C-alpha positions in Angstrom: 0.0 0.0 0.0 1.2 3.5 -0.8 0.3 6.7 0.9 0.0 10.3 -0.1 0.0 12.6 2.9 -1.3 16.2 3.3 -0.3 17.6 6.6 -1.2 20.9 8.3 1.2 22.1 10.9 -0.2 25.5 12.0 -2.5 26.6 14.8 -6.2 25.8 14.8 -7.5 28.9 13.1 -10.6 27.6 11.3 -8.7 28.2 8.1 -7.2 25.7 5.8 -7.0 24.6 2.2 -9.4 23.2 -0.3 -8.2 20.8 -2.9 -9.8 19.2 -6.0 -8.7 17.2 -9.0 -5.7 15.7 -7.2 -3.6 13.6 -9.5 -0.5 11.5 -9.1 0.9 10.5 -12.4 3.6 8.0 -13.0 6.5 9.3 -15.2 5.8 8.4 -18.8 2.0 8.0 -18.3 -1.0 10.3 -18.5 -3.1 8.4 -16.0 -3.5 9.3 -12.4 -2.8 6.4 -10.0 -5.1 8.0 -7.3 -8.7 6.9 -6.8 -11.4 9.6 -6.6 -9.0 12.6 -6.9 -12.0 14.8 -7.7 -13.9 13.8 -4.5 -17.1 13.2 -6.5 -17.6 9.7 -5.1 -19.8 8.9 -3.3 -22.4 11.3 -4.7 -23.1 13.5 -1.7 -25.1 16.6 -1.2 -24.0 19.4 1.1 -21.3 19.3 3.7 -20.1 15.8 4.8 -17.5 14.6 7.3 -16.1 11.1 7.4 -12.9 9.4 8.3 -12.9 7.7 4.9 -14.4 8.1 1.5 -13.8 6.1 -1.7 -10.0 6.2 -2.3 -9.2 8.3 0.8 -8.6 7.8 4.5 -7.6 10.2 7.2 -6.6 10.0 10.9 -9.0 12.9 11.5 -12.1 13.8 9.5 -12.2 14.3 5.8 -14.5 17.2 5.0 -16.2 17.3 1.6 -18.3 20.2 0.4 -19.3 22.1 -2.7 -16.3 24.2 -3.8 -18.6 27.2 -4.0 -18.9 27.2 -0.2 -15.2 28.3 -0.1 -14.8 30.1 -3.4 -17.6 31.3 -5.7 -15.5 30.4 -8.7 -15.4 26.7 -7.9 -18.3 24.5 -9.2 -17.0 21.1 -8.1 -16.7 19.2 -4.9 -13.6 19.8 -2.8 -11.9 18.3 0.1 -11.1 20.8 2.9 -8.1 20.3 5.2 -7.8 22.2 8.5 -4.8 24.3 9.3 -3.6 22.2 12.2 -4.0 18.6 10.9 -5.3 16.1 8.3 
């Protein structure tokens, strides 16, 4: 099993980062080896928290929401990471 780690190391400020369309591409390929890098599965509505979703696991909670909740220019689902952990 391989791991891709995103880690916050700041103070708890209720600020963080939203990510979408995460890809990890092997050299010489055009195909991402990550599952569900766009966070569209499972099909959810509204804000959701879980320790795992299809293709992803976290020691804390994974927060999935509409990107427009954080930035009006985003029209996809995003994963939100807190400033102090994830």
